[in-house]
C-alpha positions as CSV (number, residue, x, y, z in Angstrom):
1,M,0.9,15.9,-29.8
2,L,4.1,15.0,-28.2
3,T,3.7,12.3,-25.5
4,F,6.1,11.1,-23.0
5,L,6.1,7.6,-21.8
6,F,7.9,6.1,-18.8
7,P,9.1,2.5,-18.4
8,G,8.7,0.2,-15.4
9,Q,10.6,-2.4,-13.5
10,G,12.3,-4.8,-16.0
11,S,13.9,-2.2,-18.3
12,Q,16.9,-1.3,-15.9
13,Q,20.3,-2.2,-17.3
14,P,23.6,-2.2,-15.7
15,G,25.6,1.2,-16.3
16,M,22.3,2.7,-17.8
17,G,23.3,6.1,-16.2
18,A,27.0,6.4,-17.3
19,A,26.5,8.1,-20.6
20,F,24.7,11.3,-18.6
21,A,27.4,11.2,-15.8
22,D,28.8,14.4,-17.0
23,D,25.5,16.0,-18.0
24,P,24.0,18.9,-15.8
25,A,20.9,16.6,-15.6
26,W,23.0,14.3,-13.3
27,S,22.1,16.7,-10.3
28,V,18.9,14.9,-10.1
29,V,20.6,11.7,-8.9
30,E,22.2,13.5,-6.2
31,Q,18.7,14.9,-5.2
32,A,17.3,11.5,-5.2
33,S,20.0,10.2,-3.1
34,D,19.4,13.0,-0.6
35,A,15.6,12.5,-0.4
36,T,16.1,8.6,0.1
37,G,19.0,7.9,2.0
38,R,20.2,5.6,-0.9
39,D,23.1,5.5,-3.2
40,V,21.5,6.0,-6.3
41,A,24.4,6.9,-8.4
42,H,25.8,3.2,-7.5
43,L,22.6,1.8,-9.1
44,L,23.0,3.7,-12.3
45,L,26.7,3.3,-12.8
46,D,28.1,0.3,-11.0
47,A,25.4,-2.4,-9.7
48,D,25.3,-5.3,-11.8
49,A,22.3,-7.4,-13.4
50,D,21.9,-9.4,-10.2
51,E,21.6,-6.3,-8.0
52,L,19.6,-4.4,-10.3
53,V,17.0,-7.2,-10.7
54,E,16.1,-6.7,-7.0
55,T,12.5,-5.0,-6.9
56,R,13.8,-2.2,-4.4
57,N,16.9,-1.5,-6.8
58,A,15.1,-1.9,-10.0
59,Q,12.4,0.5,-9.4
60,L,14.6,3.2,-7.9
61,G,17.3,3.0,-10.4
62,T,14.7,3.0,-13.3
63,F,12.7,6.1,-12.0
64,V,15.8,8.2,-11.5
65,H,17.3,7.4,-14.8
66,S,14.0,8.4,-16.4
67,M,14.1,11.7,-14.3
68,V,17.7,12.3,-15.4
69,V,16.6,11.9,-19.3
70,L,13.4,14.1,-18.3
71,E,15.8,16.9,-17.0
72,A,17.8,16.7,-20.2
73,L,14.9,16.9,-22.5
74,R,13.6,19.8,-20.7
75,S,16.9,21.5,-20.9
76,R,16.6,21.2,-24.8
77,D,13.1,22.7,-24.7
78,L,11.1,19.3,-25.2
79,R,8.2,18.9,-23.1
80,P,5.2,16.8,-23.4
81,A,1.4,17.6,-24.0
82,A,0.3,14.3,-22.2
83,V,2.2,11.6,-20.4
84,A,1.7,8.1,-19.2
85,G,3.9,5.4,-17.3
86,H,3.7,1.7,-17.3
87,S,3.5,0.2,-13.7
88,L,6.3,2.0,-11.6
89,G,6.5,4.5,-14.6
90,E,3.2,5.9,-13.7
91,L,5.0,7.6,-10.7
92,S,7.6,9.0,-13.2
93,A,4.6,10.2,-15.3
94,L,3.0,11.8,-12.3
95,C,6.2,13.6,-11.5
96,A,6.7,14.9,-15.0
97,A,3.2,16.3,-15.3
98,G,3.5,18.1,-12.0
99,V,1.2,15.9,-9.9
100,L,3.8,15.1,-7.7
101,G,7.2,17.1,-6.6
102,F,10.3,15.1,-7.3
103,D,11.2,14.5,-3.6
104,D,7.6,13.0,-2.7
105,A,7.8,11.0,-6.1
106,V,11.1,9.5,-5.3
107,R,10.2,8.6,-1.6
108,L,7.1,7.0,-2.8
109,V,9.1,5.0,-5.3
110,A,11.4,3.8,-2.8
111,E,8.9,2.9,-0.4
112,R,6.9,1.2,-3.3
113,G,10.0,-0.9,-4.2
114,E,10.6,-2.0,-0.5
115,A,7.0,-3.1,0.2
116,M,6.8,-5.2,-3.1
117,Q,10.0,-6.8,-2.4
118,V,8.8,-7.7,1.1
119,C,5.6,-8.9,-0.3
120,C,7.7,-11.4,-2.7
121,T,9.3,-12.9,0.3
122,Q,6.0,-13.4,1.9
123,R,4.2,-15.1,-0.9
124,K,5.9,-16.7,-3.8
125,G,4.7,-15.7,-7.3
126,T,5.8,-15.1,-10.7
127,M,4.5,-13.7,-14.1
128,A,4.5,-14.8,-17.8
129,A,3.9,-13.2,-21.0
130,V,0.9,-14.9,-23.3
131,L,1.5,-14.0,-26.7
132,G,-1.0,-14.5,-29.6
133,L,-4.1,-14.2,-27.4
134,D,-6.0,-10.9,-26.4
135,E,-7.0,-10.2,-22.9
136,P,-10.5,-11.7,-22.9
137,Q,-9.0,-15.0,-24.2
138,V,-6.3,-14.8,-21.5
139,T,-9.0,-14.0,-18.8
140,E,-10.8,-17.2,-19.9
141,V,-7.7,-19.1,-19.7
142,C,-7.0,-17.8,-15.9
143,A,-10.6,-18.7,-15.0
144,A,-10.0,-22.5,-16.4
145,V,-7.2,-22.9,-14.0
146,D,-7.7,-24.4,-10.5
147,G,-5.3,-22.0,-8.7
148,D,-4.4,-18.4,-8.4
149,V,-3.6,-16.8,-11.6
150,W,-4.8,-13.5,-13.1
151,V,-4.2,-11.0,-15.9
152,A,-1.5,-8.5,-14.7
153,N,-0.9,-6.6,-17.7
154,S,-2.7,-5.9,-20.9
155,N,0.2,-4.6,-23.0
156,A,-0.9,-4.6,-26.6
157,P,-3.1,-6.7,-28.9
158,G,-1.8,-10.2,-28.8
159,Q,0.6,-9.5,-25.7
160,V,-0.9,-10.0,-22.3
161,V,0.9,-10.8,-18.9
162,I,-0.5,-13.2,-16.4
163,A,0.7,-13.6,-12.8
164,G,0.1,-15.6,-9.7
165,D,1.2,-18.7,-8.1
166,P,4.0,-20.5,-9.9
167,A,2.1,-23.9,-10.3
168,A,-0.9,-21.9,-11.6
169,I,1.2,-20.0,-14.0
170,D,2.5,-23.4,-15.3
171,A,-1.2,-24.7,-15.6
172,A,-2.3,-21.7,-17.5
173,T,0.7,-21.8,-19.7
174,A,-0.6,-25.4,-20.9
175,V,-4.2,-24.1,-21.3
176,A,-3.0,-21.1,-23.2
177,K,-1.2,-23.0,-25.6
178,E,-4.3,-25.3,-26.1
179,A,-6.2,-22.1,-26.7
180,G,-3.7,-21.0,-29.5
181,A,-1.3,-18.9,-28.0
182,K,1.8,-18.6,-30.1
183,R,4.2,-18.7,-27.1
184,V,4.2,-18.3,-23.3
185,M,7.2,-16.5,-21.7
186,P,8.2,-16.9,-18.2
187,L,9.3,-13.4,-16.9
188,D,12.5,-13.1,-14.6
189,V,10.7,-11.4,-11.8
190,S,10.3,-12.4,-8.1
191,G,6.7,-11.8,-7.6
192,A,3.2,-11.6,-8.9
193,F,2.8,-7.9,-9.4
194,H,-0.6,-6.4,-10.2
195,T,-2.5,-9.2,-8.4
196,P,-4.1,-9.6,-5.1
197,F,-0.8,-11.2,-3.8
198,M,0.4,-7.4,-3.5
199,A,-2.3,-6.4,-1.3
200,P,0.2,-5.8,1.8
201,A,2.4,-3.5,-0.3
202,G,-0.7,-1.7,-1.3
203,E,-1.4,-1.1,2.2
204,R,2.2,0.1,3.1
205,L,2.3,2.3,0.0
206,G,-1.2,3.8,0.9
207,A,0.4,4.8,4.0
208,A,3.4,6.6,2.4
209,I,0.9,8.3,-0.1
210,A,-1.0,10.0,2.6
211,D,2.1,11.8,3.5
212,A,2.8,13.0,0.0
213,T,1.2,16.1,-1.7
214,F,-0.6,15.9,-5.0
215,H,-1.4,18.7,-7.3
216,D,-3.8,18.9,-10.2
217,A,-1.8,17.8,-13.6
218,G,-0.3,20.3,-15.9
219,V,-0.8,18.0,-18.9
220,P,-3.1,14.9,-19.2
221,V,-1.8,11.6,-17.5
222,A,-3.5,8.2,-18.7
223,A,-4.0,6.1,-15.4
224,N,-2.9,2.2,-15.4
225,V,-6.0,1.3,-13.4
226,D,-8.6,2.4,-15.8
227,G,-6.7,3.4,-18.8
228,A,-8.5,6.8,-18.7
229,I,-7.2,10.3,-18.7
230,H,-6.9,11.9,-15.3
231,T,-6.0,15.4,-14.4
232,D,-7.3,15.9,-10.7
233,A,-5.0,15.9,-7.8
234,G,-7.7,14.2,-5.5
235,E,-7.9,11.0,-7.8
236,W,-4.3,10.1,-7.8
237,P,-3.9,8.5,-4.2
238,V,-6.5,6.0,-4.8
239,L,-5.4,5.3,-8.3
240,L,-1.7,4.7,-7.0
241,E,-2.6,2.4,-4.3
242,R,-5.2,0.4,-6.4
243,Q,-2.5,-0.1,-9.2
244,L,-0.6,-2.6,-7.0
245,T,-3.4,-5.1,-7.0
246,S,-5.0,-4.1,-10.3
247,P,-4.1,-5.2,-14.0
248,V,-2.1,-2.5,-15.8
249,R,-4.4,-1.4,-18.7
250,W,-1.6,-0.2,-21.0
251,T,-3.4,-0.7,-24.2
252,G,-6.3,1.4,-22.7
253,C,-3.9,4.1,-21.8
254,V,-2.4,4.3,-25.4
255,E,-6.1,4.3,-26.8
256,A,-6.9,7.2,-24.4
257,L,-3.7,9.3,-25.4
258,L,-4.4,8.7,-29.1
259,A,-7.9,9.8,-28.8
260,A,-6.6,12.9,-27.0
261,G,-4.4,13.7,-30.0
262,A,-1.1,11.9,-29.6
263,T,0.8,11.6,-32.7
264,T,4.5,11.4,-31.3
265,F,5.7,9.2,-28.4
266,V,8.8,9.5,-26.5
267,E,10.0,6.6,-24.3
268,V,11.9,8.5,-21.5
269,G,14.4,6.2,-19.8
270,P,15.8,2.8,-20.0
271,G,14.9,0.4,-22.9
272,A,12.3,0.6,-25.5
273,V,9.7,-1.8,-24.4
274,L,7.0,0.8,-24.5
275,T,7.6,2.1,-28.0
276,G,7.4,-1.5,-29.3
277,T,3.7,-1.7,-27.8
278,I,2.8,1.4,-29.4
279,K,3.9,-0.2,-32.8
280,R,1.5,-2.9,-32.1
281,I,-1.3,-0.7,-31.1
282,D,-1.1,1.9,-33.9
283,K,1.5,1.7,-36.5
284,G,0.8,5.3,-37.9
285,T,2.6,7.1,-35.0
286,A,6.1,8.5,-34.5
287,R,7.9,6.7,-31.9
288,H,11.3,7.4,-30.2
289,S,13.4,6.1,-27.2
290,V,15.8,8.1,-25.2
291,M,18.3,6.4,-22.9
292,T,21.5,8.4,-23.9
293,P,22.6,11.7,-24.9
294,D,23.0,10.6,-28.6
295,Q,19.6,9.4,-28.5
296,L,18.4,12.4,-27.1
297,D,20.2,14.7,-29.5
298,A,18.5,12.4,-32.6
299,V,14.9,13.1,-31.0
300,V,15.5,16.8,-30.8
301,A,16.6,17.0,-34.3
302,A,13.6,14.6,-35.6
303,I,11.0,16.7,-33.4
304,G,12.3,20.0,-33.1
305,A,12.8,22.1,-30.0
306,D,9.2,23.6,-30.6
307,A,7.2,20.3,-30.9
């Protein structure tokens, strides 16, 4: 079963759209600019790393790049039988599954990025990846710290992200190393995403969600909040709002997709972070990443147009 995965914030790269600038799929960029009032082409072609790291830019740029690649895949008759996205990427997955129309999805992405960036200025937070401990162990580490720190992402066995107050992250780092963590890596982010620190952003996004139209999914979608498959339109408004303050259950998402029959995963958009997590969860699957037309052609050749 062919499954498309969509990356989240952090996968963006300067010039990430340049290879598709002359492809017919580039029309997606113009549509995104019209819907949001933002110069999306600038984000994909000209913005440097410092500009792209800003949450409002990282999220919009990553989403639209994924949608360009998705359109190019569709034009080659490659369509998924299931989808999932990591954090921001969940909105990409919902668009790919037909739960959200493109204009609604890109407007929600823009509002989400703005809301989360405002949160970052209101309450300082950060994140760190804990390698070598599983989620229950990292949960115990967070509980042992006198401060605000939580599990934010469960990405793969032995790969868990924590988020919270910077001082609490420092304390948790020391506790995690004592508990046997191989490494704790600070992440270059401006806030404690997927924690209670994002509650104001969730409320703001909820207001925007109320103005969007949701449809039943055309293919199964694995949700970050609970790691389960959802297809009912009525479930997604709550799931999307909760996602901002809830841990990303990415391991659960992948396990649910595997149980549903996923055998081939294609990461659609910048980077190859998600295919890396798939390898840690199940080495028996086929994994591909598509960021450029050359990679797209290689995937088409490997999978076949009738996959």
